[in-house]
N, C-alpha and C positions, 0 to 999 in steps of 0.2 A: 388388169384388163387385157384384151386383145390376145388371150391364150390361143385361140383357135386360129389366129392369122399369123402367128409366128413360124418362121422357117427354122427349124432346129435339126441339126445334123451333128452326130457324134458329140453330144452334150454341148454343142456351141451354137448359140443364137446367130443365124446369118442375117436376119432382118425381118421385115414384115411385108406381107403381100402388098403389091402396089396399090396405093390408093387408100387402104384401110386406115392409115394413121390420121387422115384428115377428116374422118367421119365422126360427127357428133361429139357430145361431151366427155364420153367414156374414153376417148382416145387421148385425154389430157393426162391420165395417169397410166403409166407403163409399169406393169408388174411382171418381172422375170420369174418364171416358175422355179421351185426347188428342184435341185439336181442339176441344173444348168451350171457348167463350169466355166464357160468362156463366152464372151460377146465377140463376134467376128469383126474384122476390119470393116468400116463404113456402114456397120448394121443399121443404125438409126440416123446417119449423117443427114443433116439438112431438114429433119422432121421439126418444124417450127411449132407445132401444135402441143408437143410434149411439155408438160409443166413439172411433172414429178416422175422420178424413177424409183422403183423399189427393187433393190437387188437382194437375191437369196443368200443364206449363209454358205451355199455351196459354191459361190462365184470365186474363181481364182485369178481370171485373167480378164482385162478389158482391152480389146484389140485397138489398132490404130485407127484414128478418125471415127471411132465407134459412135460418138455422140457429137461430132463437129457440127457447128453452126445450128445447133438445136437452140435457137435464140429465145425461145419461150421457157426453157428449162430453169426452175427456181429451185429445186430441191432434189437431193440424191443422197442416199445412204451408202456408205462403204463399209460392208460387214467385216469382222474378223475373219480372216482367211484369205482375203484378197491379197495377192502378191505383186500383181503388175498392172499398171496403167500405161497403155501404149502411146506411140507418138500422136501428138495433136488430138487426143481422145475427146477433149472437151473444148478444144480451141473455137473461139467465137461464141461461146455459151454466155450471151450477155446478161441473161437473167439471174445467174448464180451469184449468191451473196456471202455464203458462209460454207467452208469445207473443214471437216474433221477427218484425218486419215487414221486407219486402224494400225495397230502395232505390227501386224503381220506384213505390212507393205514393204516390199523389197526393191521393186524397180518403178521408179516415176521418171518417165522418159520424155524426150524432147518435146517441148511445146505443149504439153498435156493441157494446160489451162491458160494458154496464151490468148490475149485479147478478150479475156472475160472482164468486160469494162466496168461491170457493177460489183465484182468481188471485192468484199472489204476485209474479210477475216479468213485467215489460214492457221490452222492447228495441227502441227505435226506429231505423229506418234513417237513414243519413246524409242522405237526400234529403227527409224529411218537413219540410214547412214550417209546418204548423200542426196542433193537436190540437183536434177539434171539440167540439161541445157535449155535455155529459154523457157522454162517452165510457166513462169508468171509474167512473161515478157508483155508489155502494154496493158497491164492490169491497173488501169489508171485510178481506180478508187480503192485500191489495197492500202489500208492503213494500220492493220494489225496482224503481224507475223509472229507466231510462237514457234521457235525452232527446237527441235529435239536436243537434249544434252548429248545424245549419241552421234549427232551429226558430224561427219568427218570432212565433207567436201561440199561447196557451193560452185556449181559449174557455170560455163560462159553464159552471160546474159539472162541468168536465172530470174533476176528481178529488174531487168532492164526497163526504163521509162515507167516505173511505178512512182508516179509524180505525186501521190498522196501519202507516201511513206515518209514518216518523220523520223523514226527511231528503229534501230535494229541491234539485237544483242546477239553476237556471235559466240556460240558455246565454246567451252574451254577445249572440247575434243576436236573442234574444227582446225585442221592444219592448212586447208587450202581454199582460198576464195579466188576463183578463176577470173579471166579477162572479162571487164565489162559487166561483172555480176550485177552491180548496182548502179551502172552507168545511166545518166539521165534522170536519177531520182533527185530532182532538183529541190525538193523540200526536205531531204534527208539531212537533218542537222546534228544528231546523235547517234554515234556508233560506238558500241561498247564491245572491244576486243579482250576477251578473257585470257589471252596469251600474247606474248611478244614474238615467239618464235612460229610465226605463221607465214605461209607462203601466199602473198597477196598478188593476183594477176595484174597485168597491165591495164590501166584505166579502169580497175575494179570500181572505184568510186568516183570517176570522172563526172564533171558537171553536177556535183552534189554540194550543198552548203557546207557540210562537214569538211571536205577536202579544201574548198576555197578559203575556208577560215583558219587553216592550219598555218602557224607562223613560219617565216623563212628566216634562216640564220646564216648568213654568209653565203647564200646561194643553195643552201641545203634546207629541204623541208622534212620536218620530223613529226612524228606522233609517238610520244613516249620514246621508247627504245627501237622504233621502226623508222628506217630512212625512206621516206615516201617520194621524194623528188630532189632533182639536181638541175640547177639552171647555168652552172658554169661550162667552161671549155678548156680546162687546164691540161698540161701535159701529164702532170702527177697528181693523183688524188689520194689523199689519207682519210679514210673513214674513221670517225671518232670512236675512241673507246666506249665500251658499254652497248653498242649497237648490236641487237640480236638478229635482226632481219633487215634485208634490203628488198623493197617491193619491186615487183617486175618492171623492166624497161627504164629504170632510173638513169642508166648511162648509156643507153642505146644511141647509136650513131654519133657518139663523141669523137668527132673527127680528129682532135689533137691528142686524145688520150693515149699515153705510152706505158704508164706504170700506175699500178693501184696497190695500196697498202691497206690490208683489211685487218680488223681488230680480233684479238683471240676470243673475244665475246660472241663473235658472230656465229649463227647456227643455220641461217636460212638465206639463200641467194635466190631471188625471184627470176622468172623466166625472162629471156631476151635482155637480160641486164647489161651485157657487154656486146651484144650482137652488133656488127657492123663497125665495131671500133677497130679500124683497119690498121692502126699504128700500134695497137696494144701489143706489147712484146713480153711483159713480165706481169705476173700475178702469183702470189703466194696464197693458196687457199688454206685457212686455218684448220687445225685438227678437229675443232668442235663442229664444223659445218657438216650438217647431216642431210639437208635437202636442197637441191638446185632444180630450178623449173626448166621448161622447155627452151630450146634455142639460146641457152645462156651465153654461149660463146660462138654463135653462128657467125661465119664469115669474118673471123678475126684473122685477117691475112698474115699478120706478122707474128703470130703465136706459134713457137716452134716445139715447145714442151709443156706439158701440164702433168702435175702430180696431184691426185685426188686423195683426201683423207680417208681413214678406215671406217669412219661412221656412215659414209655414203653408201647406201645399198642400191640405189637406182640412178642410172644416167637416162635422163628423159630424152624424148624425141627431139631430133635435130640439135642437140647440145653442141656439137662441134661440127655441124654441117658447113661444108665448103671452107673449112680452115686449111687452105691450099699449102701453107707452109708447115703444118703440124707434122712433126716427124715421130715423136715418142709420146706414149701416154703411160703413166705409171698409176695403176689402179690400186686402190686401198684394199686390205685384206677382206673387208666385209661386203665387197661389191657382188651383188646377186643378179641383177638385171641391167641389160642394155637395150633401150627401147628403140623403136622404129627410126631409121635414118640418123642415129645419133652421131655417126662418123661418115656419113656418105659424102662423097667427093672430097674427101681428104687425100688428094693424089699423092702426097709425099710421105704418108704415114706408113712406117715400116715395121712397127712393133707395138704390141699391147700385151699386157700380162694378166690374162684371165687366170682365176685360182679355181681350186676344186669346189669353191662356193658358188661359182658363177652358174646360174641355172637358165637364164632367159637371154636369148639374142633375137631382136625384133626384125621385122621386115625391112630389108635393105639397109641394115644397120652399118654395114661397110661397103656398100655399093660404090663402085669408082675408086676404091682404095688399091690402085694399080701396083703399088709397091709393098703391100703388107705381106710380110713373109713369115712372121712370128706372132702368134696369138696367146702364147703361153699354155696354161693347162685347161684344156677343154673337155676333160673327162666327166665333169659333173653337169654339163649342159644337157638340159632335158626339153627345151623348147627353141626351135629355130624357125624364124619367120622366112618368108618368100624372098628368095635372092638375097639373103643376109650376107653370105660370104662368097657366092658363087663367082664373082669375077676377080677374086684375089688370087695372087701367086700362092699363098698358103693353101687355099682350098684346092687349086689345081694340082699341087704337090702330093696331095693325099691319096694313098692306095685305094684301089677299088676293093671291096669285099663281095665276092659273088656277083659282080656287075653292078654294085651299088656304092654310093658314096655317103659317108656318115660324118657328123660332127657331134662328138660326145655320144649321147645316148639316142641320137636322132637320125633316122633314115631320111636323107635330104633329096636324093635323086637316084633314080634307077636308069643307068646309062644304056643297058642292054634291053631294049624294047621287045626283044623276042621272048623274053623270060615269061614262062607259065607257072614256074615254082619258085617261090622267094624263100630263102633260108636267111632269116634275120640275124644279124650279129648279136651275140649274147649280151643282154643287158638293155637292148633297144626298147624304149618306152613311148616313142612318138614317130608317127608317119607325117612328114612335113607336107606343106602345101604343094599339090600337083606332084608329089614325089613319084607315084607309080602311073602317071599319065600315059596312056597309049600301050601299057604292057598287055601281055596276053594272059594275066592271071584269071583263073576260072572259079576259084573259091577264096575264102578269107581265112582259113584254117590257121595260116602262118601267122596270124596276129596275136598269137598268145603272148601275154606279157605287155602288149601295148595298152597305153593309157589315154593317149591324145592322137586323133586323127584330124589333120589339118584340111583347109578348104580345098575342094577339087581333087582330093587325094587319089581318087580312082577314075578320073575323068577319061573318057573315051576307052574304058576297058570293056571292049565289046564281047569278051568271052564270058563276063559275069551273067549269070541268069538267076541265081539265088544268093543273095548276100546275107549271111548269117554272122553278124558282128558277135565275136566271142565275149564271154564274160570276162570282165576286167577292164574292158574300155570305159572311160569316164567322160570324155569330151569328144563331140563331133563338130567340125567346122561347117562352113556354108557349101552346099551344092556338092556334097562329097562323091555323089554319083553321076555328076554332069555328063550328059551325052552317052552314057552306057545304054545303047539303043536296044540291047536284048534282055536288060534286067527286068525281071517280073516280080520277084518276091525280095522283101527286106525285113530283117528281123533285128531288133534291138534289145540287148539284155537289160536287166534291172541295175546293173552297175553303172549304166550311163547316167551321170548326174546332170549333165548340161548339154543342150544342143543349140546350135546357132539359129537365128530367126529363119533362114532359108536353107536349112540343113539337107532338105530334098529339093531344092530349088523351087521355082514358082509353079512347077507342074505343067508348063505350057507345051513342052515337047516331049515329056517323058512317056513310058509305055508301062509303068509300074501297074500291077494288079493289086497287091496286097502289101501294107506296111503294118507290121506289128511292133509295138512299143509300150513300155510300162506307163502306168497311170500318171506317175509323177511328172512326165514330160508333157502332159496335156496343157495346152495354153502357151507353151514356150516357143513354138514355131509357127511359121506361116505356110500353107499349103493349098493351092487352088487346082491341083491335078485331079485326075479321075481314079486314082487308086483308092481302094477301100482301106480307111484307116482303122486299126483294130487296137484298143488299149486293154491291157491285161493287169 
């Protein structure tokens, strides 16, 4: 119904003409016509008379808040082919009771079904690989959740305050249940964990019957071979043999803790486990450890050296944040990723041994490391976040190449703002965030070989009129052409696989006329500007 009243632009339903949705019985069923690929942000938000939505097989994306507060909505089909459900898309849809997701769904984002008070049953597809933040928060009637065997992660507050939930079975492939994921599920009395080497977030099961009934042994709380809690305040802690995982936050703020002995059986150390243990000066991480959570040693003021085993591939965000006396870090041979703020404010850190396997250095990873003079082998680095190394003595000592500075394969910064022609160092594959900001470049032909273009990469490049992204580029960050006041035409090649949500900004101040991009990017970004979007 309501075909003639829909506002459709570029295969995206923007909404319905004001007032139409509240007229007559026919407005209770909303049928989106075949061929529509996307439903825009806020398209039907607050339309309380809609009771049923019929989506076409062509639908790929449902935008942010698209059906938020449609309190009368009782039924909706999610067809095969749907890839993304946006932020708070169905938040507050109190009439929904049953949801079945298609195998094609790839992105189920923040709060999509939060506050759906009558939602009772959720069945995930076999292809769903993670459950996003606060997805089912405050779904107080939810009592039947069937998770996919392919599920790898349950994010922050995904099932927070689902007070009717009594049982949950966490699949074997799930390695990460984030903080407060099931917090407040006060009637949850049975939790099936199909593996013991799992990363359990801080308070993941706080205020549940299941957690409250776990036995305490000499100040330690266990579930099978997972250490779930600790109530002591000793100087030396010996974790018993056989333990495979320590849940997040177990030893946080242990003010007297100086030494920890971990068993060889240990494979997972949860986030914030030793954060703010300000007297902790010695810990030997066993060789079998392969996962550590965020902020695991944050603000451990007495820690001077850390040796990481070779099985650890990633150092998570804020892992050693503000470890003021940390001087030396020995990385394992398998280390690939150093995430955002991992070593930020480690003011005495002087050396770290990156290897040729290290690929990723996140935003502000070494911010405030004023004594860092040696980072090892950075030749394999292919992603560098904003201000990752900029303030370190090591970075300052690096020679410029044609007016630019590089870390590994990444152009980090162009110091010569007068440059109109850029000659990239051989092997360069990324332009980092704001790297060419304010330069006088007038075309993008020099980007041959580049795969990644970071946020605001070409900000204030006012000589750009036509931006032709060359074939080979695969990823574009947010607002890459921010404040390019003379830019009129943008062309993206088929090689681009992914663009950030606001790749072209929100379109408030731009002067773009035409944006041409491949069909597979349809529905991946948000744009409210005046430019003509053309898919090919």
